[in-house]
C-alpha positions as CSV (number, residue, x, y, z in Angstrom):
1,P,-0.1,-0.5,-0.2
2,N,3.3,2.1,0.8
3,G,5.5,3.0,-2.4
4,M,8.0,5.8,-3.3
5,T,8.7,6.1,-6.9
6,F,12.8,7.2,-6.2
7,R,13.8,9.0,-10.0
8,A,17.7,10.6,-11.2
9,L,17.4,13.2,-13.3
10,A,20.1,15.2,-15.8
11,A,20.7,18.2,-16.1
12,D,17.9,19.0,-18.8
13,G,15.7,17.2,-16.9
14,R,15.8,13.9,-18.6
15,E,14.9,11.0,-16.6
16,L,18.4,9.1,-16.4
17,A,16.3,6.1,-14.1
18,A,13.4,5.3,-12.5
19,R,12.6,2.8,-9.5
20,T,10.1,2.3,-7.0
21,Y,9.9,0.1,-4.1
22,Y,7.3,-0.5,-1.2
23,S,7.0,-0.9,2.0
24,V,4.8,-3.8,3.1
25,G,4.9,-3.4,6.9
26,G,7.3,-4.4,9.9
27,G,10.5,-2.8,8.4
28,F,9.9,-5.1,5.3
29,V,10.6,-3.2,1.5
30,V,10.6,-4.4,-1.7
31,D,10.8,-3.4,-5.2
32,E,8.4,-3.0,-7.7
33,E,9.4,-6.1,-9.5
34,A,8.8,-8.3,-6.2
35,T,5.2,-10.3,-7.1
36,G,2.7,-11.0,-4.0
37,A,3.6,-14.5,-3.4
38,D,7.6,-13.2,-3.0
39,R,7.6,-10.4,-1.3
40,V,8.1,-11.6,1.6
41,V,10.1,-15.3,1.5
42,A,9.1,-18.2,3.3
43,D,11.7,-19.5,6.3
44,T,11.0,-22.9,5.7
45,T,13.7,-23.8,8.5
46,P,11.8,-26.3,10.9
47,V,11.5,-25.7,14.7
48,R,10.8,-27.7,18.0
49,F,7.4,-26.4,18.7
50,P,5.9,-24.4,15.4
51,F,2.8,-23.0,16.1
52,R,0.2,-20.3,13.9
53,S,-2.7,-19.5,17.1
54,G,-2.7,-18.6,20.4
55,A,-4.5,-21.5,20.8
56,E,-1.7,-23.9,19.5
57,L,0.5,-21.9,21.0
58,L,-1.2,-22.3,24.9
59,E,-1.2,-26.8,24.1
60,I,2.2,-26.5,23.6
61,C,2.9,-25.0,26.7
62,A,0.7,-26.6,28.4
63,R,2.5,-30.7,26.8
64,E,5.8,-28.9,27.2
65,N,5.0,-27.4,30.5
66,L,7.0,-24.0,29.6
67,S,6.2,-20.8,29.3
68,I,6.1,-18.9,26.4
69,S,9.5,-17.1,26.4
70,E,10.6,-20.9,27.0
71,V,8.9,-22.3,23.3
72,M,10.6,-18.8,22.0
73,L,13.9,-19.8,22.7
74,V,14.2,-23.5,22.1
75,N,12.3,-22.5,18.5
76,E,15.5,-19.8,17.9
77,Q,17.8,-22.0,18.1
78,A,17.0,-23.8,15.2
79,W,18.8,-21.0,13.6
80,R,21.4,-20.1,16.1
81,P,23.0,-21.1,19.3
82,E,21.6,-20.4,22.6
83,A,23.9,-17.7,23.5
84,E,23.6,-15.8,20.6
85,V,19.9,-15.7,21.1
86,R,20.2,-14.2,24.7
87,A,23.2,-11.9,22.8
88,G,21.3,-10.7,19.8
89,L,17.8,-9.4,22.3
90,L,20.5,-7.9,24.7
91,D,21.6,-6.4,21.8
92,L,18.2,-4.9,20.6
93,W,17.2,-4.1,24.5
94,A,21.0,-1.8,24.1
95,V,19.3,0.1,21.2
96,M,16.3,0.6,22.9
97,R,17.9,2.0,26.3
98,A,20.3,4.3,23.6
99,C,16.8,5.4,21.2
100,V,15.5,6.8,25.1
101,D,18.9,8.6,26.3
102,R,19.2,10.6,22.5
103,G,14.7,11.1,23.1
104,C,15.6,12.9,26.2
105,R,18.3,15.1,25.5
106,R,17.5,16.0,22.0
107,E,15.9,19.6,22.1
108,G,13.7,21.4,19.7
109,V,11.6,21.2,17.0
110,L,10.6,18.1,15.0
111,P,11.2,18.1,10.9
112,G,8.3,18.7,8.9
113,G,5.5,21.5,8.3
114,L,3.5,20.8,11.8
115,K,7.0,22.6,14.6
116,V,5.4,19.7,16.9
117,R,8.0,20.4,20.1
118,R,9.8,18.1,21.3
119,R,8.9,17.2,25.0
120,A,10.0,14.6,26.1
121,P,14.2,16.2,27.3
122,G,11.5,18.8,29.5
123,L,9.6,15.8,31.1
124,H,12.8,14.3,31.4
125,R,14.3,17.0,34.0
126,E,10.7,17.2,35.7
127,L,10.2,13.7,36.2
128,S,14.4,13.2,37.4
129,A,14.2,16.0,39.3
130,A,11.5,15.7,41.2
131,D,11.2,11.7,41.6
132,H,13.2,11.5,44.7
133,D,10.7,13.3,46.8
134,S,7.8,12.6,45.1
135,T,4.5,10.7,47.1
136,D,2.4,10.5,43.3
137,P,1.2,7.7,43.5
138,L,1.1,7.5,39.3
139,R,4.6,9.1,39.1
140,G,5.4,6.0,37.4
141,M,2.7,6.3,34.1
142,D,5.3,9.7,33.8
143,W,8.0,7.8,33.4
144,V,6.6,5.2,31.0
145,N,5.0,8.5,29.2
146,L,8.5,9.7,28.6
147,F,10.1,6.4,27.5
148,A,7.5,6.0,25.1
149,L,7.6,10.1,23.7
150,A,11.4,9.4,23.9
151,V,11.3,7.0,21.6
152,N,9.1,8.0,18.8
153,E,10.4,11.5,19.1
154,E,13.3,10.2,17.3
155,N,11.5,8.3,14.8
156,A,9.8,11.7,13.7
157,S,13.3,12.6,13.7
158,G,14.5,9.9,11.5
159,G,17.0,8.6,14.5
160,R,17.5,4.7,15.3
161,I,14.6,3.0,17.0
162,V,13.7,-1.4,16.9
163,T,10.5,-1.7,15.0
164,A,8.7,-3.2,17.8
165,P,7.0,-4.3,15.8
166,T,6.6,-1.0,13.4
167,N,8.4,2.0,13.6
168,G,4.4,4.3,14.4
169,A,4.7,1.6,16.6
170,A,8.1,2.0,17.8
171,G,7.7,3.3,21.1
172,I,5.6,0.7,23.4
173,V,7.3,-2.5,23.8
174,P,10.5,-0.5,25.0
175,A,8.8,1.9,26.8
176,V,7.0,-1.3,29.1
177,L,10.2,-2.6,29.4
178,H,11.8,0.0,30.3
179,Y,8.9,0.1,33.0
180,Y,9.5,-3.6,33.7
181,A,14.1,-2.7,34.3
182,R,13.0,0.8,36.9
183,F,10.2,0.1,38.9
184,V,10.1,-3.8,38.9
185,P,11.8,-4.9,41.9
186,G,14.5,-7.6,40.7
187,A,14.2,-6.9,36.9
188,D,17.4,-8.4,35.2
189,D,18.7,-9.3,32.2
190,D,17.3,-12.2,31.9
191,G,13.7,-11.0,32.4
192,V,14.7,-8.4,29.8
193,V,15.0,-12.0,27.1
194,R,12.1,-13.3,28.6
195,F,10.1,-10.1,27.9
196,L,11.4,-9.7,24.1
197,L,10.9,-13.6,23.5
198,T,6.9,-13.5,24.4
199,A,6.3,-9.6,22.8
200,A,7.8,-11.5,20.1
201,A,5.7,-15.1,19.8
202,I,2.6,-12.6,20.2
203,G,3.8,-10.6,17.3
204,I,3.9,-13.6,15.1
205,L,0.4,-14.5,15.9
206,F,-0.5,-11.3,14.6
207,K,2.3,-11.2,11.3
208,E,0.5,-14.7,10.7
209,N,-2.7,-13.8,11.7
210,A,-3.8,-10.5,10.7
211,S,-1.4,-7.9,9.6
212,I,1.2,-4.8,11.5
213,S,0.4,-2.4,8.9
214,G,-1.5,0.6,9.4
215,A,-2.2,0.4,5.5
216,E,-2.9,-2.5,5.4
217,V,-5.9,-2.6,9.4
218,G,-5.2,1.0,10.8
219,C,-3.6,1.6,13.7
220,Q,-4.8,-1.4,15.5
221,G,-2.0,-3.4,13.2
222,E,0.1,-1.2,14.6
223,V,-0.3,0.3,18.4
224,G,-2.6,-2.2,18.7
225,S,-0.4,-5.0,18.3
226,A,2.5,-3.6,19.9
227,C,0.4,-2.9,23.0
228,A,-0.7,-6.8,23.0
229,M,3.0,-7.4,22.7
230,A,4.4,-5.6,25.4
231,A,1.0,-6.7,28.0
232,G,1.8,-10.2,28.0
233,A,6.1,-9.9,27.8
234,L,5.2,-8.3,30.6
235,C,2.7,-10.5,32.7
236,E,5.3,-13.2,32.1
237,V,8.3,-11.9,33.8
238,L,5.9,-10.7,36.5
239,G,4.9,-14.7,37.0
240,G,1.8,-14.3,34.9
241,S,1.0,-18.2,33.7
242,P,0.7,-18.9,30.3
243,A,-2.7,-18.5,30.0
244,Q,-2.6,-15.3,31.7
245,V,-0.5,-14.6,29.8
246,E,-2.3,-15.0,26.1
247,N,-5.2,-12.8,28.2
248,A,-2.7,-10.0,28.5
249,A,-2.4,-10.0,25.0
250,E,-6.6,-10.4,24.0
251,V,-7.2,-7.4,26.4
252,G,-4.2,-5.2,24.7
253,I,-5.8,-5.9,21.6
254,E,-8.8,-5.7,21.8
255,H,-9.4,-2.4,23.8
256,N,-7.4,-0.9,20.7
257,L,-10.3,-2.2,17.9
258,G,-11.2,0.0,15.4
259,L,-8.1,2.4,16.1
260,T,-7.6,4.5,12.8
261,C,-4.2,5.2,11.3
262,D,-4.5,9.0,10.3
263,P,-1.6,11.0,10.2
264,V,-1.6,14.6,10.7
265,G,0.1,16.1,7.2
266,G,1.4,12.4,6.9
267,L,3.7,12.6,9.1
268,V,4.5,10.4,12.2
269,Q,4.1,12.6,14.8
270,I,0.2,13.3,15.7
271,P,-1.8,11.7,16.6
272,C,1.1,8.9,16.6
273,I,3.9,10.0,19.4
274,E,0.8,10.0,23.1
275,R,-0.4,7.4,21.1
276,N,2.4,5.3,22.2
277,A,2.4,6.7,25.5
278,V,-1.2,6.2,25.7
279,A,-0.9,2.7,24.4
280,S,2.5,1.8,26.7
281,V,-0.1,2.6,29.8
282,K,-3.0,0.6,28.5
283,A,-0.1,-2.4,28.5
284,I,0.3,-1.9,31.5
285,N,-2.9,-2.2,33.1
286,A,-4.0,-5.3,31.0
287,A,-1.4,-7.0,32.0
288,R,-1.9,-6.3,35.5
289,L,-5.7,-6.7,35.2
290,A,-4.7,-10.4,34.2
291,L,-2.6,-11.3,36.2
292,A,-5.6,-10.8,38.6
293,G,-7.2,-13.4,37.3
294,D,-6.6,-16.6,36.8
295,G,-6.0,-16.9,32.6
296,T,-9.6,-18.1,32.3
297,H,-11.6,-15.2,29.5
298,K,-14.4,-15.5,27.6
299,V,-12.7,-13.5,24.2
300,S,-9.7,-15.5,23.0
301,L,-6.5,-13.7,21.5
302,D,-7.2,-15.1,18.3
303,K,-10.5,-14.8,18.3
304,A,-10.0,-10.5,18.8
305,I,-6.5,-10.9,16.2
306,K,-9.5,-12.1,13.5
307,T,-11.5,-9.1,14.4
308,M,-8.8,-6.9,14.0
309,R,-8.7,-8.8,10.8
310,D,-12.0,-8.6,9.5
311,T,-12.4,-4.7,11.1
312,G,-9.6,-3.3,9.0
313,R,-10.6,-5.3,5.7
314,D,-14.1,-2.7,6.3
315,M,-12.3,0.1,7.2
316,K,-12.1,2.4,4.9
317,V,-9.3,3.1,2.8
318,K,-8.9,6.9,4.3
319,Y,-8.2,6.0,7.8
320,K,-5.8,3.8,6.8
321,E,-2.4,5.5,6.7
322,T,-3.7,7.8,3.8
323,A,-3.7,10.6,6.2
324,R,-7.0,11.8,3.8
325,G,-9.4,10.9,7.2
326,G,-10.1,11.4,10.8
327,L,-8.0,14.1,12.4
328,A,-5.6,14.4,9.0
329,V,-8.3,17.0,7.8
330,N,-9.8,17.9,10.9
331,V,-6.5,19.4,12.4
332,I,-5.2,22.4,10.2
333,E,-2.0,22.5,9.9
334,C,0.3,25.6,10.9
């Protein structure tokens, strides 16, 4: 759905070369020669515990007495040794931390015609000054907002981020993982690894059964899937059972169903930056709700993902990353 043509012109205006590329979601880019069948090439490497649905994943966990992160760790070893898997995940965590650090230090206005001011540096100064003597019970939520804002302001300015699972939703998984590292007693690198493995398992379900592309299904496919990934991942590292993790992920996507993608001016700034902050807090709440139960719930993650897919198909194109509907037409660009 997202295409861009690059042209090289001679001094007299003659076109020397042209090439068209398409973004197909999740960081994948293909050229115009790619057909529908080979835009994303399937990897045929066999894994020990293959799954394509939440129900299959839960059945594997119950049968093998494994957590979701343990299932993922075993499967990842089909490609590389366990030590490399862990090192790779911790490297992603390092990139996420560096991204937040840069976002908290870089002042100014974001590029583009909207002239959006960076908010993360000011919020970081305020929280750092008040953190030691604050009695505000929601101070942790302010830090989560900061983490998400920092990442998405970096994304909006072309900074280095981790697409988790997409650029537009890149702040949610890092923000919730920063919450775990900063506020959960006993948080360590092993927890970070388990968090990212669990998030990846949930992301696979969205990628396999629906979409993570805002141009395909609206923002429910980006922020919604990221919220579900972060919710389930946090639930696992907080001691949740596989059923509770699946419940947390379901809550995360269920309450983002129908979310449109209507970036003002076509920029990933309004409402995208704040939306990541709101979804990060929502993910933490989803994890806590799931932990308060026993994993039993009426709506399965599989049904919620199917609903997201069906809703995306029904959604008008103008609400799918085209900047032709919603806020994009009701907010005057300055």
